[in-house]
N, C-alpha and C positions, 0 to 999 in steps of 0.2 A: 190265274197264271198268265203271265205276259206271253204274247205270241213268240217273242224272241227266244224263250226258253224251250220251245217245242222243237224237236228234231226227229227225223226218222230213226227208229231203232232197228238195228241189224240183227239177223239171226244169231243167237247166242246170248242176247240180252234177256235176262230172266223175266222181265215184265211181259214179254211176248207169250210166255207160258202160263201166266196167271189169269184166273177168271176175273174179268172186270166187275167192279162193284156197280150195282144199279144206282142211278141218279134218283135220290129220294125227293128232292125238291129242285125244280128247274129254276135257275137264277140267271140274272143278266150275264154273268161270267161264262155260262155255258154257251150262250150265243157267240160270245167273243172267241171262245175256244173252237167252236165249230167253224167259224169263219177262218180262223188261223189254220185249222186242219185242211180246209178246202184249198187255201192258198198253197200249202205244202204239197197237197195231192197234185194240183195243177202244175206246180213247178217241177215235181218229180216225174211228170208224164203219166201219172196213174189215173184210174177211173174210180177208185175207191180208197178209203183210208179209215182205220179204226183208231180210237183214242189210245189203246195200248201201243200202237205203232209209233206214237209220238211221246211215249213215256207216261201216259195217264191211265190209271186203272179205273176208268169210268166207262159206263156202257153208252158210248156215243160213236156214230159213224157218219161219214159223208160219202156220197156216191154221185157220180155224174158220168153216164155212159153216152152222153151227147144229146139228151132230151131234157136237160135242166138238172140243177143241183138239188139233191135231197140231203137235208141235215136231220139226222134221226137220233133220238134219245131213247134208251131202253128198248131197242128193236128186238122183236121175237118173231120167229116163223111159226105161224099157227096152222098152215096147211101146205102140203107139198103134193105135186102131181108129176107123173112121168119122170124120165131121166134122160140125160145125155152126157157125153164127155167132151170137154174142151180143154185145150192147152192154156194153162194159166201161169202168170208170173206174179210176183209180189214185190212191192217196194221194200219190204224188209228182208227179201231174199234175192238181191240183185244178181242177175245172171243165171238164175235157176228157173227152168220152165218144166212144168209137169202137166200131164193130162189128168184131169180130175173129173170124177163122175158126180154130177149134181142133179137136183130136181129141175125139170124143164120149166115148171111153173111153181110159184110160191105166193102165199098171202102173208104179208108182214104187218104186224101192229107195232106202233111206236108213238112217241110224242114228238112234236116238232119243237123248234127252239122257243116257242111261246107257250109250251106245255099243253098244246091242244092235241087230243088223240087223233090218230089218222091210221088208215089202212092203205096198203099198197099192194095191188095185184100186179105181179110181174112175171114175165116169161123171157126166155132166151137170155141175152146178155145181161139185162138188168137183174133177172132172177139169180144168175150166176154170181154177179157182183155182190148182191145183197147177202147171199149165202156165204161167200168168201169173207166179207167183213164181219158178219155175225159170228162166224167161226173164230175170228180173232178175239172177240169178246169172251169166248170160252177157253182161250189159250190154245186153240187148234190152228195149225198151219198147213199149207198145201203139202209139205213133206210127209205129213201124217197119212196122206192118201196114197203115197207112192208104194209101188210094188217093191218086193225085195230086190229085184234086178235094177229098178230105177234108183233105189237107195244106194246100191253099190256104185252106179254110174255117177251120182252126184256127191258121193261121200267126201271126196277131196275138196270140192267147192264148198261144202258145208263146213269143213274144218277151217278153210280159209276165212269164211265169213265169221265164224266164231272168234278167230284171232283178231279180226278188225272190228268186232261189234262195238268196241269202245270208241272207235274213230267217228268223229262227227261228220265227215264228208261222205257224200254218196256220188259215185260216178254216174253221170247222166247216160253215158254210152252203155254202161252195164244195165242200168235200170230200163232201158228201152230195147233190150235184146229179145224180149218175148212179144208175141202177138198181142197178148192181153195182160196189161199191168194193173193189178188190183191192189 
C-alpha cells in the first residue's frame, strides 16, 4: 500500500474496533508501511501508532518515546508486572485525555521488519506506549478504560469525533492537547 493512502483514522471509524489480523509472512511492503506509519506518527506529534489507526487491519505498531524507533510486527505482551495510572491521549481521539491504569513493566515479543524475533523488556513510558498500541490491535481504545463519570464528561467530544471520522484532516493543535499522545 502506498504511503500516500495512509491517514489517521478518527474515533468512529469501524476499523479502530476490529481485531487486526496477524502478519503471516513478513514482506518488503511491511517495512515500507512501518516507515510510513512512523512518519505519520512523528508528523502527528505522537509517540506510538498502530496499523488500524491508519486504516490497515494488520498486526503492526511503531513506537518512539525518545529512545529510538521500534517497528514491531505481531507484538504480544507475554508478561506484566505492577501497575500505575497515567493520563493518555490518542492520535485517533484528538482532544480526549483519560487516566488509564496500565502495567508498570511488560515483556513484549514481536518480529522486526526483517522478520527476526525480538523481545523488549519495558517499563514506565515505553511499557505504557506498547500496551496502548497493542490494545489498538485488539480493537480496544482508551475510552474503554474510562469510568462512567469520565465517559459522561467526554460524551459530547466523542459524538463530535464520530461526526468528523470521515474527515481526512487532523488538527495538530487538538492532537497535542494531552501530555502523552500515543
